[in-house]
N, C-alpha and C positions, 0 to 999 in steps of 0.2 A: 442578642444583635446589638450592635451599634448604636449608639445615641446618634450618632452623625448628620445632618442632613444627607440626604443624597438627591441625583434630580432623578436617579432610577438605577435599577441592579442588571447586571449582564453574569452572564449562567452561561462556564463554559467547560467543557467535558470532551477528551479524545477517546477512541472506541477506537478496535482493532487492535491490528500485529501494532510494535512500535516502528518507530524509524526513525531521524536523524534530521529536527528540525522542527519536533513538537514544541519541544519547550521556548526557541525562539518564538512559534506564533502565538505562546500563553501569556509568554512575556511583554511581544510585544498589544494584544488584546488589550494584559490590564495596565502598563504604563498608559497610553491614550484614553484611557476610560475613564481608569483613576484621575488624570489631570481634570478631563474632562469634568469631574463631577459626581461619577459611578462610580456603583462600591459592584465589585467580582468575585463573583462567589464560585472558589472550581469544587466542580462536582468529575468525584472520587472513584475511579475503575468505568469510566463509562454513562452508559447505560443503566450498565447496573447501580452505580450509587445512586439512581431515581427508582430503582425495583426496591432495593432496601432499608432505604431512608423510614424512620418514622417519626410520624407526625406528633409529635409532642413534645411540648416547651419543653420538658422537662429528662428530655432523652439525649443521651451522649452521642451523638451524629456524626465526632468526629472522623471514624472512618469513609463518613460519604459524603463532608464533602466540607468546605473551608477558604475562609477570607483568604485574596491574596491582593498582597501591596506592592510593593516595588522592592521594598526590599526580599523579598521571598524568588519573585521573578528572578532578581539580578540575577541569583544566584544560581537559579539552573537552568540563567536563559542560555548559555555557555555549552551547555553540556547533552548529549544524545538523548534517547529513549523519551520519557513522560514523569515528571516528577508526581500527575493529575491519575497516572495508574491508568490502565486500558482492562477493559472486555473484551469476550467477542460476543455476551450480554444483548437480545433482539428481546422487549420489554414485550410485544408482539403476542412471540414465543415462548414461553418458559417454563419445563419442563416442571413438572408438577416437585420433583424432592429441592428445586428449586428457587421455588417458593417462601417470600421469609415468614418464620415464622407468627407472627404478628398475623401475617394475612389467609396462613394456612386456612382459616373455616370456612375462611369464603370464597376460594380457590381450591377445588380439588379436583381438577379435572387432568387430565394426561399433559395437556398443553394447556398455559393459559395464556390470557388476553391481561397483564396488568395497564393497559395503559391508562386506565377509569385512574390509577393508580398515582401515576405519574403524575398525570394529568395537575392532581389534587397534591402531590410534592411542590410543584412547579409553583404552583398561586401559595401553598404556606411556605415557601422560600422567600417567596415576595419576588421572582424572577418575571422580569419585564422583557427580556430581552435573552435567547437563547442561543452560544455559538459552538454547537458542536462538528467537531474537526474528523473527520476520518478517510475511509474508502465507499464504496457506493453500498456496501453493507446498513453502516454506522450512517448513513447520510438516506440511504431510501429510510427510516425509521423520523430525520428529520424532518423527512415531510411530510411522512406521515402524521407530525405532532404538526406542524404547519398547517396541515387541512385539518387539522384539529382547535383553532385558532392562536396555536402559541404564536411566535416572531422568530420566528427562525431565518441568522446567516451563518452558514455555513462554509467550509475552509475543506479543500479536497486535500485530501495524501490517502497515498497509499508509494508502496517500490516500485507495482509492477505499472504504474500510471493514467493506469485506467479507467478512472473515474469520467463518465463522459462532459462534453461541453467545457474541456480547458484542458490546453494544449500540455499543460507543467500542474503536477504532484507532489509534495510534500514527502520527500524521503528518495525522491527516485535520483539524481542528481549524488547524491553519493551514493547509491544501492550500483549506478554506474559507471563508478568512482573508484566503489572497493571491487567490484571485478574485473577492472581490469588494471587495477595493482593486484591483484589471485592470483590472476591467469595468469600476467608476466611472471609473479617471481616461480607457479608453480614448473613454469617453462626451462629452471634450470633441470630442475629433475628428467620429465620429458625428452629433456634434447641430453641428460647423460646415460639413459639409456633405452635412447631410439625408441621410444612407444607412440603412442595413441595419449594427447589425452583429454581424458571426460569430466565436461563442468555442468551438473547442474546449479541451474538459478531459476532460481523465484520468474511465479507468471502462471496463471495459473489460467487465464482465457486468450492475453495478449505477451504475443511476444517480445517485447521493446526491451527489457532486456538481457535478453536474447541476443540483440538486434541491433543494437548502436552499440556496444562493447567489441561485436566480431565489426561492422560497421569503419569502429576505429582502429579495428588490426587485431584486437585480443586475443580473435582465431579467424581459422582457416572458413569453416563452417557452424552453422547454427543451426536447428529446430525447434521450433515452435507452434503452442496451442491452434494457431489458425489455418496448415499446413499437413495434413498426414505425410509420413513420410514413410521412402521406402530403403529399410535397413542397407538393402541388398548398394542403390548409391550413394548412400553413406559411405555404407568400406572404402568402395570404387573410388568417391570421391575423396577420405583422405586416406587414400592410400597413396591416390598420386602427388598429394599436398606434401606427404612422406617425404616421396621420391625424390621432390624438386628441394626440396627443403635439407642443405648444406650438414646443417644437424640431427640428420634424420627422426624430425617427428610433426604431428599436426594435429592443433584441437577442434574439439566441437563442442561449444556451447549446446546446452537442453534445457530448454521451456521444463518447469518441474509439468506442466499443462499436455506435453505432446507426449502426442500418440503412433505407434508404429501404424502403415496403411494395415488398414482394417483395424485396425486396434479399440479399445480403454484406455482412456486415461490410469498412472498406476497410483493408489492409493497404502499405506503407511499403514491406514485400517478403515476399520467403517468405519468407524463411531463419527460422528458429523457432528456438526456445533448447530448453534443457533438458527443461524440461517443456512441447515441444509446440505453447508459443505462436508466431506470428508478429508481429513489431511492429506495431499500428496505425496508421495516421497517415493524413492528407487524407482524410475527412467533410468536415471544415468547409468546407472548400476544395471539394468537392463542391456543397456545401448555399449554396454564393455562387454561388456558377456558375447553381446552379436560381431562386437567386431572383430574383438578378438576367434570368434570358431571362424568369421569369413575372410578376415586377413589370409589366410592362404592362398587361397581364391584369387587374389589381384596380386600376389606378391609375389609368384613366384614359388608357389607351394610352402612357404617359409608364414613358420608365427607372429604374428607383431602384439605385445603383450600391451597392457592398459594401463596408466594410471586414473582409476576414478576417483573425483574430486564431485565435492555437496557443500556448496560454498554456505546455504542455510542461512543463518545468525549471526552469520560472522559480516557480514553486506547489511545491519539494519542493526549496528552494535553499535556502540564511540559518538563521537561527536560527528556534526555537522558539519559536510566542507561547502566550500564559499556559500552557492549557489543554496544552499540549504537552512545558509541561516541566514540570505538576501532578500528570496520567497517570503519565506512565514512570515519575514515582519512587516513583507511591505502585506500582504493578502490579511494579519492583524492587523495595520491600520486598514483600509479598505472594509472588512468589515463593521470597524468604527463608525467612518467614514456615512457607511449607510445606515448605521444607528443612527448617528446624532439628525442625517436627514430624513429620520422618522419614515426609512424604507425597508421591507423585510421580508421574504419570501424566496432568498437570492444567495443563488453558491459564489463566492467570489476566485475570479480566473484568472488563468494567465494566457491571451491568445494571442496567436499572429503577435508575437514581442510588445503584449502591452496587457497591461493590465483591465481589469472588469468584471464584471457581475454578468450574473443570468439564470433566469425562474430555477429555484431550488430540484423542482420537480426534476428535472434532464436530467437525472441518475435513476429514475425512473423505468426514464421516457425511451427511449434509446441504450446504445452500448460501444463503447470504444473500443475497438481492438487492431490489431493490424490489417495496411489493405495491402492485402500480398498483390493484388493484378499488378500496384503503385511500387511494391518496395518490395518485394520480395522473389527473385531468381528461383522458382520450386525445380528445378531439373540440377542446377547448384548449389540448389542447398547455401545460400548467402542471400543481404544484399543486397542490387540494386544500389550502384553507382551512374548515376545520370539526374540532371534536369530539378540539380541544384540551387537556382535564382527564385527567392522569395519562400525559403520552407521555413519555417521556423528555424528554434535553435538547436532543437533536438531531434531535427528532418522527418521522421513520418505522425509527426505525433498530434497533427489537426487533424482534425475532422472533414475538414477544408471543401 
């Protein structure tokens, strides 16, 4: 522990999937806080760090926490991922096998609520304010801690852009940028072989990552979680698109959470994470198989072959783009604005082109998905192109 006199101590953590823009947010919080006279503690591996910590001044807790300063965050701030590391740990739902050894005698249920330990560990670390950066899962536990009396100021992060209350979440812009870029690269192969190109993208419950690239011209069609699609309609539409294209190919973006009409989500396996989510994956391959099977029906009896590609981690790795460098910087400073004003229990947001903040419990009180009626043409399986006046930067991301 440092002997320097601080105004207070701020803890910061990142939870859930990694995205570009996390390190710029950590950098912004740290630099501003240190210059304002606060100590900053980075909690490693998200909520897991606050579960695994040993409340013993002689214990080596360097795997779980680290003091942050400008030198550390400046080096990491221009890079992707999170140097604090991440996890999908939910302290209120810890499996028996994942309970730390030093707590095993007190928690022996199949599922255990370790929130009392988290609260005690926050007190042990002397954390006055806690800044969790994450999606609705990570932030829902942040809202729980706020109800328990912890001074929480949250920052939204997720490539899916589905955290309620904000038009923008860290990671979304880079995801869209990479999706457009890699879809355009894959066009050369699709065109060379006159095929359908099926690209599976992230999006469990919300189709923003498929909608925006399609709207920007990266694909002819997209299928999203908010609307069950008819595979025969998709096959007919893509065949029409291919016929009109001088290079004889057509492109569809498929959200990982999209479902066939009358079907269910496609899971890579049935193993559940701490938040009750099974790993999605495979809908793109199933769509590809069905498109090839159905293609003769709409192509004068001739089969159209398919290229199937899952973008996966390619859109969440590497450096952030410009927006995911700027917005996290602003979010980090917004969080400090609130802390310096003694305000907590808030989520910093970007709403209607302006930075703002809303109650943190918005992440548990509502959901954020594509407004199909306003933005998605069900029959044509692609976005509407109308009424752009006064829409936010990413068009359909406002909850209006």
